N, C-alpha and C positions, 0 to 999 in steps of 0.2 A: 287494756293496754297498760303495761307497767312502765313507770318512769324510772330510769336508772341514771344516777350521777356518780362519777368516780373522779379520783385525783391521781395524777402522776406528776413527777418532777423532771423537767427537761434540764439538762446540764446548762449552767449559766452561760458558758461560752458558745453554746449551740442554739440559742433561742432564735436568732434571726434566720439561721439555716433551716431550722425546724419549721418556722413559719413559711419560708419560701417553698419547702417541699410540699406543703399543703395547698399551695396555689395551683399545683399541677398533679393532683392525685390521679393515678392511673384509671382509665375508664373501666377496665376489667375489675378493679378493686371496688369502684362505686357500684357496679352491677352486682358483684358478689355480696356486698353489704346489704343492698336492697333485697336480693333474693334470699338472704339468710334471716331477714326479719328485723334489720336495724332501720328504724324509722326516726325521722326528725332528729338526726344525729348531728351534734354540734361539738366543737372543741373551742375552748376559751383559754387563751394563754396570757399570763401576767408577765411583765418585764423581767421578773426574777426567776422565771421558769416554771412557776406553778401552773399546771395544766388541769383544767376542769373539763370533763367530758359529760355529755348528756345525750341520752337516747331514749326512745320509746320502743317497746317490743312486747309482744304477747308473752314470751317466755325467754328470759335472758340467758339461762343455761343452754337452751336449745339454739338460740341465735349465736351464742359464742361458739358452741360445738360445730354449728354449720360452717362458720367462718374458719375454724381450725381445720376443717376437712378440705379446704380449698388450697390449691397450689399457689394462687396469687397472694393469698394471705401469708403463706409461709415466706414468700419472697419479700413482701412488704414488711413483715415483722423483723426479718433478718436485717433489712436495710435501716429500719427505724430504731432498733435496740440500742445502738451506740449513742443515741440522743438522750437516753434516760439515766437518772440516778436510781440506785436502790432497787434493781430488778431481781437481785439474788439469783441470777442465772435463768430467769424466766423471760419469755417473750413479753413485750409490753402488754399485749391483750390478755395474757394469762395473769399479769400482775394487777389488773384492774380489780379493785375491791369496791363494790357498790357501797355508797354511803346510805345510812338509814334516814329515810324521809321522816321528818318530825312535824311538818306543816305543809299544807297545799291549799291554795285558794283557786277554785275552779271558776 
């Protein structure tokens, strides 16, 4: 299982609304994530908008491609894009750049 961590930046004025949206993630989105191989997926949000994401998956490229192929993900990404800074025209999930792991204590 590969551990993946990524950073995104939520717009300062949208932090509370972003947090509220994640209190009610659509059931079909949760099902799609699980089916696509996104396991132990967490998002951590700092007050200034720094978002840290973590997930475990056998193959991140395949898991991301599987989500990209779903209609529910297209709807979710379209709704969530306005919350983020520096996407350069990409959907939030396409803008995720995994960090390089430098240490892990199992």
